[in-house]
Structures are given as structure tokens and as C-alpha cells.
C-alpha positions in Angstrom: 6.2 24.2 6.0 8.8 22.7 4.1 12.0 20.4 4.5 13.3 21.4 0.8 14.6 19.1 -1.6 13.9 15.9 0.4 11.1 13.4 -0.3 8.0 13.6 1.8 4.8 10.8 2.7 2.7 12.2 -0.1 -0.9 11.2 0.4 -4.7 12.0 -1.4 -7.2 14.3 0.3 -10.6 13.9 -1.3 -12.5 14.6 1.3 -14.0 11.1 2.2 -13.6 9.5 5.5 -11.9 6.9 4.2 -9.5 9.9 3.1 -9.4 11.0 7.3 -7.9 8.3 8.2 -5.3 7.7 4.9 -4.0 11.2 6.5 -3.7 10.0 9.7 -1.5 6.4 8.3 -0.4 9.3 6.4 0.9 11.3 9.3 2.9 8.2 11.7 4.4 6.9 8.6 6.6 10.2 8.3 7.1 10.2 12.0 8.5 6.7 11.7 10.6 7.6 8.2 11.4 11.2 9.8 10.2 12.9 6.4 7.7 15.7 5.7 4.0 15.2 4.8 2.9 16.1 1.7 -1.2 16.6 1.2 -2.5 16.8 -2.3 -5.9 17.0 -3.8 -6.3 16.5 -7.4 -8.3 19.4 -8.6 -10.3 18.2 -12.2 -12.3 21.1 -12.9 -10.4 23.3 -15.2 -10.1 20.4 -17.3 -13.9 19.7 -17.4 -14.8 23.7 -18.1 -16.1 24.4 -15.1 -15.9 27.4 -13.1 -13.8 27.4 -9.8 -14.4 30.8 -8.7 -17.1 32.1 -6.7 -20.6 32.5 -8.1 -21.1 36.0 -8.8 -24.2 36.0 -6.6 -22.4 34.2 -4.0 -20.7 34.9 -1.5 -16.7 35.0 -1.9 -16.0 32.6 0.2 -18.1 29.7 -2.3 -16.9 27.8 -5.1 -15.3 25.0 -6.0 -11.9 26.0 -5.8 -12.7 27.3 -2.2 -13.9 23.8 -1.5 -10.9 22.9 -2.1 -8.3 24.7 -0.2 -10.7 23.9 2.9 -10.5 19.9 2.4 -6.7 21.1 2.2 -6.8 23.1 5.6 -9.0 20.5 7.7 -6.4 17.7 6.3 -3.4 19.6 7.5 -5.4 19.9 11.1 -5.7 16.2 10.7 -2.6 15.8 10.4 -1.1 18.3 13.0 -3.3 16.4 15.5 -2.0 12.6 14.9 1.7 14.2 15.5 2.4 17.7 15.7 6.3 17.4 15.2 5.8 16.5 11.5 5.7 19.0 8.7 3.2 19.8 6.4 3.1 21.0 3.3 -0.5 21.1 0.5 -1.3 21.7 -3.4 -3.7 21.3 -4.7 -2.8 20.4 -8.5 -5.2 20.5 -11.7 -5.9 16.9 -13.1 -7.6 13.6 -11.9 -6.5 11.6 -9.0 -4.5 8.8 -10.2 -2.4 10.9 -12.6 -1.9 13.9 -10.1 -0.9 11.1 -7.8 1.8 9.4 -9.8 3.1 12.8 -11.5 4.0 14.0 -7.9 5.5 9.7 -6.3 8.5 11.5 -8.0 9.1 13.3 -5.5 7.7 10.7 -2.4 9.0 7.9 0.0 5.4 6.9 -0.5 2.0 7.6 -1.5 -1.3 7.2 0.5 -4.5 6.5 -0.5 -7.6 5.5 0.8 -8.7 2.6 -1.2 -12.1 4.3 -1.5 -12.9 7.7 -2.2 -16.1 10.2 -3.3 -17.0 9.1 -6.5 -16.9 5.3 -5.8 -20.0 2.8 -6.8 -21.1 1.6 -3.8 -20.5 -2.0 -5.3 -17.2 -1.6 -6.1 -14.2 -3.0 -3.2 -12.0 -0.5 -3.8 -11.7 2.5 -6.1 -10.6 2.7 -9.4 -8.0 5.4 -8.0 -6.2 3.0 -5.8 -6.0 0.7 -8.4 -4.2 2.7 -10.9 -1.5 4.0 -8.5 -1.2 0.9 -7.4 -0.4 -0.4 -10.7 1.6 2.5 -11.7 3.5 4.2 -9.5 7.2 3.6 -9.0 7.1 3.6 -5.4 5.2 1.9 -2.6 1.9 2.7 -2.2 0.3 2.4 0.8 -3.3 1.6 0.4 -5.4 2.0 4.1 -8.3 -0.5 4.1 -9.2 -2.7 6.8 -8.0 -2.2 10.8 -5.7 0.0 11.5 -3.6 -1.4 14.3 -1.2 -0.5 16.5 -0.3 -4.0 17.6 1.0 -7.4 15.1 3.3 -8.6 13.3 4.0 -6.7 9.2 2.9 -9.4 7.2 5.4 -9.8 4.0 3.9 -12.5 1.3 7.0 -13.8 -0.3 7.3 -15.6 -3.2 10.9 -15.9 -4.3 11.1 -14.5 -6.9 14.0 -12.5 -8.1 11.1 -9.2 -9.1 10.3 -9.6 -5.8 13.3 -8.6 -3.6 11.9 -4.9 -3.2 8.9 -6.1 -1.3 11.2 -8.5 1.0 13.5 -4.8 1.6 10.7 -2.9 2.1 9.4 -5.6 4.4 12.3 -5.9 7.1 12.0 -1.5 7.2 8.7 -1.1 8.1 9.3 -3.9 10.9 11.8 -2.2 11.7 10.2 1.4 11.7 7.6 -0.3 14.1 9.6 -1.9 16.1 7.2 -5.5 15.3 7.8 -8.7 14.2 8.2 -9.8 10.6 5.8 -12.7 9.7 7.5 -14.2 5.7 5.3 -16.1 4.5 5.6 -18.1 1.3 2.5 -20.2 -0.1 2.3 -22.9 -2.6 -0.2 -25.4 -4.2 0.9 -28.9 -5.8 -0.5 -31.5 -7.1 -4.1 -31.9 -5.6 -6.6 -34.7 -7.0 -9.4 -31.9 -8.5 -12.5 -34.8 -9.4 -12.7 -38.5 -8.2 -10.6 -41.0 -9.6 -7.2 -38.5 -10.0 -4.0 -39.8 -8.4 -3.0 -38.4 -5.2 0.7 -37.5 -5.2 3.0 -39.5 -3.4 3.7 -38.0 0.6 7.6 -37.9 0.2 7.1 -36.3 -3.3 4.6 -33.4 -0.7 7.8 -33.5 2.0 10.2 -33.1 -1.0 8.4 -30.3 -2.1 7.8 -28.7 0.8 11.6 -28.6 1.9 11.9 -27.4 -1.8 9.8 -24.6 -1.1 11.2 -23.7 2.7 14.5 -23.4 1.0 13.0 -20.4 -1.6 12.0 -18.5 1.5 15.0 -19.2 3.3 17.3 -18.1 0.7 15.5 -14.8 -0.3 15.9 -13.9 3.3 19.1 -14.5 4.1 21.0 -11.4 3.3 18.1 -8.4 4.8 18.0 -10.9 8.1 22.0 -10.0 8.6 21.3 -6.4 7.3 18.4 -6.1 10.2 19.5 -8.1 13.0 17.1 -6.2 15.4 13.7 -7.7 13.4 12.6 -10.6 14.8 11.8 -13.2 11.5 9.0 -16.0 11.8 9.3 -17.7 8.5 6.1 -19.9 7.5 5.8 -21.7 4.2 1.9 -23.1 4.1 0.3 -25.0 1.1 -2.3 -23.3 -0.4 -3.1 -20.5 -2.7 -1.3 -17.4 -1.6 -4.5 -15.0 -1.4 -6.7 -16.6 0.8 -3.7 -17.4 3.2 -2.5 -13.6 3.5 -5.7 -12.4 3.6 -6.7 -14.7 6.5 -3.2 -13.5 8.5 -3.8 -9.8 8.0 -7.0 -10.3 10.1 -4.5 -10.0 12.7 -1.4 -8.1 11.4 -0.4 -4.6 11.6 0.9 -4.1 8.1 0.7 -6.6 4.5 3.3 -5.9 2.3 3.7 -7.2 -1.4 5.0 -6.9 -4.1 2.8 -5.0 -7.4 3.9 -9.0 -9.5 3.6 -12.3 -8.9 5.5 -15.1 -10.2 2.6 -16.1 -12.9 1.3 -12.8 -14.0 0.8 -12.3 -17.7 3.2 -9.8 -18.7 0.8 -7.4 -19.8 -0.9 -6.7 -16.7 1.0 -3.9 -14.2 -0.2 -5.2 -11.0 -0.5 -9.2 -9.5 -3.6 -10.7 -9.0 -2.4 -11.4 -5.4 -1.4 -7.7 -4.7 -5.4 -7.2 -6.5 -7.0 -9.2 -3.9 -5.2 -7.4 -1.2 -6.6 -4.1 -1.8 -10.2 -5.7 -2.6 -10.1 -7.9 0.4 -6.7 -7.6 3.4 -8.4 -6.9 7.1 -5.2 -3.9 7.5 -3.5 -1.3 5.7 -1.9 -2.7 2.7 2.0 -1.6 0.8 2.8 -2.8 -2.4 5.9 -2.4 -3.7 6.9 -2.2 -7.1 9.8 -4.2 -8.4 12.9 -1.8 -8.3 11.0 0.3 -4.7 14.0 1.3 -2.8 13.6 0.0 1.4 
């Protein structure tokens, strides 16, 4: 079934348990957006010069190509059971998973991935595909990890940088689609003593800095509160490093929204340290938003 030229939610399918959870989440996201769902399987074997058809002495339904088609058929059944109203298409594309998913990003509103796939090393908390796609995607990437909840706030990490406007816009839109409260969090760290003999900051300096950081958060949200009047917004300024603060809040959140880059990142890094830590440690699905993403 096809929706013509409209953009879709795209989800990577590799046969892993994580991918099944991702397909369910992607189907629900497509339903909220009122668009179709595209299932994509990255078929790397032809590039490795490995035969993909049935073996000469084997049954005609054997072989890597047939197995890939079965994976997509099973994923389509999962999507249909999740929400039969969502139109589903499926495609096998030759290439490694990150390259394939980034290629189809041009036709996607969002890319949905599981954070671990079939070839991941046990010691890794998140697979390389998730990291590469989140770092390079031109559209938001929904990494389905932690607990998938139907209740809870949409938590939005706000750093106040001009590059984070896309994440703020997307955070409001996601809260509106879910009819959820938006918990906007701005974390800051001030001068603290790190060794015996260090001079503690004056109390009025801390109060002044916290007032400035509160203003940063309010200004980052102001225009979006006007354009999304039905979204209930709770603003929270915390004197703490951003990553642990967001990880703690993600344990009860429905969704965590962060920008792909932060204020303190090195220019050569495409994925900021906070967004990387959310991929590894968040307790709920994480939506990573590139700089120029639309809501």
C-alpha cells in the first residue's frame, strides 16, 4: 500500500527483538503523524559477494534473499497488529544499515531504530548503527530504548543555544501529538569547590547565575508556547550536569527529546556528548533532533 509522494516514518528491520519493538513504536508514531510507515531492511550480502539465492540442493524458499523478505513480512504483520489503519510499504536495499537508512532519510519525517541489533557485541550498550544514524541523519531519529510507556511527560533538554531551536520545536510538537505534558529542563553547573581549600562561590553569585539560566530557558520556550497553546509546559532549571539530570527524568518519561549537538561540543563531533549518553543510558525512547529539523 502506498501514500504516493508524502513523507513517511521509516524504521530499520533486522530480525532482532529490538527491531520488533522499534516497528511497534514506529507504527504508533506514523499513526500520530497521519502518515505511512516504511519498513527497510539493509541487505549487505551482495556487497560481500555472497550468494543470496537458494542453494542448488536446497528448497526454493531458502537463501538469504528469501530470509530478508520473510523478515519484512513478519515486521509488516507486527505493524498491522499494532495499528491496521497505518499504510505500510517495505523495501530491501543493498548496503550496510547506516548507509541505507541515511539514504532513505530523504523521504522520511523521522527514522526509527532499535538501539541494539543482531550483530552487536554484548559489551556495547548501543549498536554502531544507532550512533552513526543519529550523528548523520538530516531528520529526527527515534531510538527506541528503555521502557516504552503510554503515560508520562515528554522531557525536553534545552541548552539555550541557537542550534537547539529545532529540538525545542520538535519537543512541543511531540507533546502535542501525545497530549502529554512537556517538561522542559535546562541544566547548568556553576563554580564549585573541587578540592580542599577551594573558595566557595558567594551565595548571591549562585542566585544571580540561576536567575540568568532561568531566563535562558524561558526565552528559549516563549515563542513555541504561543504557537502550541494546548501544551502544558513545566519549566525546570537544575544545577547539575545535563546528562545525569536527563537520564534520571527519563526513568518515568514517555519520551526524551534532545538536540544532536550541545553548546560545548567540539566542531568535529557530529553527535554531542549528552545525546550520545542518552542513546546509551536513557530509560525511555530518545528522539535526537538535528539542527535544521522541522517539527
